[in-house]
N, C-alpha and C positions, 0 to 999 in steps of 0.2 A: 362221547361216542361212545357205544356197546363193544366191547372187545369180542374177539371170535368165540373165546372160550364161553362167554355169556351168551351169545347169539346160538351157540349149540345146545347150549343148557335149555335156554328157552323154547327152541324147538321141540328138542324132547319131551320137557314139560306139556307144552301144547297137544302134539300129537298123540301122546301118552303111549310112544313106543316104550319099548324095555320095561313095561309095568306087564305084571300077569293080569290076567283078564279079571280076576276078582280080587284086585290089592285090599288090602286093607285100607279102611275108611281115614285112619290117622296118619299113613303114610303119604295118601293124597293130600290132605290138609297140611302137610308138612311141605309138599312140594310148592303147593299154592302160596304158602307163607314165604318161600325161598325166592317165587317168581317177583312177588311183590317187592322185596327188598332188593333183589338186582335191578329191576326197574326203576326204582328211587336211586340206587348208586349208579346206574347208566346216567339219568337226568343230571346230577350232581357233577357227575364227571364231565359231562358235554359242557355244564354252566363254567366249569374251571378252565375250559379248553380256548373260551371265546378271545378272539385277537382282540375286539376293539369294543369298548365300552358304550353302553347304550348313554347317548348323549341327555335323556332324560332321567338318568338315575342319580341327579343330585349331585355328581361329581363338579369340584372346581378347577378350573386351569387357571393358573396366573397369569394376567395380563397386563404387559409393559406401559407404564404411563404413556399418556400420548405427548410427542414433543411438540413445540412451538413451531409455526409456518409462518414465514414473513412471506405475504403474497403482495406484489405490486400491481396497481392497474396497468401500469405502463414504467419501462424502466429507460425510455428514450424520449427526449425533447428537443423538438426543433424549433428555434426561435425565427427561421427564415431569414430575409434580409434585413439587417438593421444598422444604424449608424454607429461609428465608433464612440460618437460622445453620449449615445443611449446607455441607461442602466436599466435592465430587463429582469422579470422574475417570473418564475413557475412555481407548481409544487407537485410533487409527486406523492399520491395517494396510494396507501397501504390497508392491510388489515391482517391480523392474526389469525389465520385459518387453522391453526393446530389446535391442540387439546390441553397446553397448559401455558403459563405466563411466558410472554416475549419480552426479553430483555436488550434494549438497543445498546451497544456498550460504547461505540463511537461511528461517527459521521465526519469524512475528513475528505478534501476538495483536492484536486491535482495540480491547482494553481491558486494563486491570490487573488484572481481575477471572479473567481467562483465562491461565495458563500452559502452553506447550506445551514439551515437552523431547525433545532428539533428541541422542543423545551421539555416534552414528556419523554421517559425512556423505557416505561413499563405498560405493557398490554396486556390485558387478560383475554383469553379466547373469547374470538368473535368481535373485538374491539378494535375500531380503526384509527387511522393518524394520517399525519401529511409531513413530509421533508419538505420545507420551504427552501428554494434555490436563488440566489440574487445572483446575477451575471453584469458585471462591468467590464466591458472587453478591453483589452490593452494593446491589440493589434487588428489590422485590417486581413481581411481574407476569409478562405473557410476554417473554422475554429471548431474543436472538439475538446470537451472537457468531461472528466469522469469525477463522479462522488462515489466513495468507497462507504460501504454500510456494514459494519460488523456487529453481530449479534448472537446470541445463544441457540438461534434456530439452525436447522440444516438444509441448504449450507451455509456455514458461518459467514461468508462473505457473500455480498451481494453488489454489483457496480452498476450506478446509474449514470447514463451519458446525456448533455445537453450539447446541441449542436448549432450553428449560426454561420452565416455569412456576413462578415463585418465590412461595409463599405468604410474607404480611409477618410479622416479629417485631418490628420498629418501625416505626411511622408517624410523618412529620415533617410539620409543618404550619407554611409551607409546604414544598415540596418543594425549591425552590430559595430562600434571601433574597434579593430584588432590593432593595438601598436606593435604586436610582436614582441620579440626579447629586444631589450634594452640595457644600455649600460647603467648599474647601480650607481649612485650618488650623482646623476647629471639629470638635467633637465630635458623634459620631453613634452613635445606638442602634438595634437591629432586635431581635426576639424571635421564636423558634422554640417550637413546642410539640410536644412528645415522647408519643407515646401506644404502648402493646403489648395484645395480647390477654391478657397477664400483667398483671392489675393491681398486682401486687407486685412488678413490674420495678424494678431499682434503678440509677440512673445512678453508677458507679463513677468517672468522671473525663470532663470535657470541656475541650477545649482548642484552640488556634489558634498554629501555629507561625509567628508574626509578631509583634516585639517591641511592635507599634503597635496590636495587636487583642487583646482579652481576651473570655473566654465563662465564664459562671458561672450555676449553676441559682441561678433566685428565686422564693420565697425559699431559702435555702440548706438548710433541713431538709425541704424539698421533695423532693430526690435520694434519699431512703429512703422517703418516704411513698408510700402505695398512691395509685393513679391516674395520670392523665397529669401532665406535668412541663413548666415553662417555664425555657428558657433564653436568656439575654439576651447579646446580642454588643456591643460596645463598640468604636468606632473612635477611637483619639485624635488630637488636633489635630496629633501628629508623623507622621503618615500622609504619605507623599509624593503628589504631584500627580499626575493621570491615572486611568487604569481601574486598579482595585483588585479582584483575584480571588483567593479563597481558600478553604480548606475548614474546617470546624468538626469535629474528631473526637471522637466518642463512644465510651465503654467501657460496655457496659452487660451486667447480669446478671439473669438471668431463664428461666422456662420456655418454650421454643417450643409446647410443648402440655402439656395439664392433667397427665398422666401422665409426662411427662419430666424427666429430671434438669436441675438447675439448667445452664446454659451460659453462657459471658461472650461477647459477642457485639461486635465493632467496626463501627462504620459512621460516614461523613462526610457532611456537609451543604455545599453551596456556596453562596457569599456573593458578591455582584458587586455593585459601585458604581462611581461616578466621581467623583472629588474635582476640582473646578475652581475657578479664582479669576477673576481678570480675563481669563485666557486659556481657552478651550477647545478640543478636538480631535474632529473627525468623520471617520472611526472613531477611536477611542482607541488602536488598535493597528494596525502592520503585519501583515497576516495573508496566506499563501500556503502554496499546497500544488503543487508541481511535479516534474516529472521531471530526472533530471541534464542541464544544458546547456540546459534551457528558459529562455526570458526570464522575469524577475520585474519587473513594473512596477506598484507600489502605491502610492498616493496619500493623505495625511492632509491635511485642511485644518484650517489653525490659524486662531483667530478671536477677536477681542478682544471681550468682552460690552459694554463701555460706547461701543464706537463709535469711540474714539479710535486714531490713527495709532499703529502699533510697528513695529518693525525685529526681524528675524532676523539676529544678528552672525555667527554661526558654526555649523556642525553638525559633529558627531563620530559615526563607526559605529562601534559595537562589537559586532559579529555574525561571531566567529571563523570561522565555517564557510562564510561568503560573500565571500571575496576578491575584490576588486576592486569591491565594491559600492559605488555612490555615492548621495548624496542631493542633489536640486536643489531649492533653496527658490526659489520664485516670488511674487511679489506679485499678488495677485488685485485689491486696492483698497487702501485707506490702513489698514484695520483687518481685514484676512485674508491669509492666504499659504498657498500649497500646498507640501506637503513631498513629493517624488516619490522613492521608494526604485527604484532599476536594479541590477540584479545577474543573474547566471544561477546557475542551480541546480547544487550541487556534485556531485562524483563520490560522496562519502560518503553512502549512505541513512539516512533516520531521522529523528527529529525535531530542530528546533534553536532555540536562544532567543538573543536577544541586545537591544540598546538603541540607540538613537539620542539622542544627547545634543543640545539645542538649545539656544545661548545666544541670549537676546533683551535688548531694553532696558526689559522691564516691571519695575517696582519690584516687589520680593518674588517674582517669577517670572524671573528672570535665567536660572536653569539648570533646565530641564524635561526629562523622560525620556519618549520613547516606546518603547514594548516591540513588538520582532520576534519574533512566532511563527509557524514553519512547518514544512513537512516535505518532504523530498527522497525521490520513492519512484519505483520503476522501472515504467515504463508497462506496461499490461497487467493 
């Protein structure tokens, strides 16, 4: 821009005001030179005053590298109505629609009945792939399972969903056998009734993978007789103190539909009970789900049933994937203590198990175990 002083000088020069009528030629020449110089100077000042650069002036602006983008054709698949004995599968197609390499770091399912498979983990821009998902239903009714995909894209976590309406081949009553609180070091029994639309179904085997629990069809010849069957579960006096959770595994042969060929099918029924003596625990396990680095603070209250005083002499932590974990034993009263587990979630994702060994001065229950069940997951 030309300043006011320069504009005044230019007007003066052009109009010739202030000069004698017969000004010397040299002086006129000098003014002309000054006019040219001021014009050039004004153009330079105007160039310096520009608020934006010409996009074609050759200037370069740094551009951030494009991120990978994990794009699925669909994130939901409905299998519709399927039989409990059926094993079905689908595939979730995806493409890296971003501008850099896509790395799929983990693919996990919410249930053991769902099996995701991905053989390749790195995809260049524009490259496609598929996550194959197998589904082997474990219970009848409307079912929804989730497959979690973790990658270096944004968002880092994408959840895929499969749904189905599963028709029953086996019906268990109860669906979960709850034995409740039982006396430690005593024998306990419970029963499960099994039925099927195929009255001629056969129980080939029933078993429990624990040395102190047995399962059998009663009476034994009922296993091959038409109609429903009864299975008896026996917990031996040698079972350990504390919460006891296990599965009863069935192998059954029958026809899912009247015109179908016989099939052999596996099912499992859960059993839960708490075996306590003089001491009882509430809750009976340390349970937690945290992200890496998150604080874990879980407390169990240990109480003596007869109200007599007792002491906790020592604790020992056996949770391999929680290094640095501690347990603090604090007396609440003469007959009750609190045990607090303090730790931080580790860097390895997935489920973890362990125990806390507690030594007491209670006769017959000098050493008891409290189980720890947890999971470390990535936030989001």
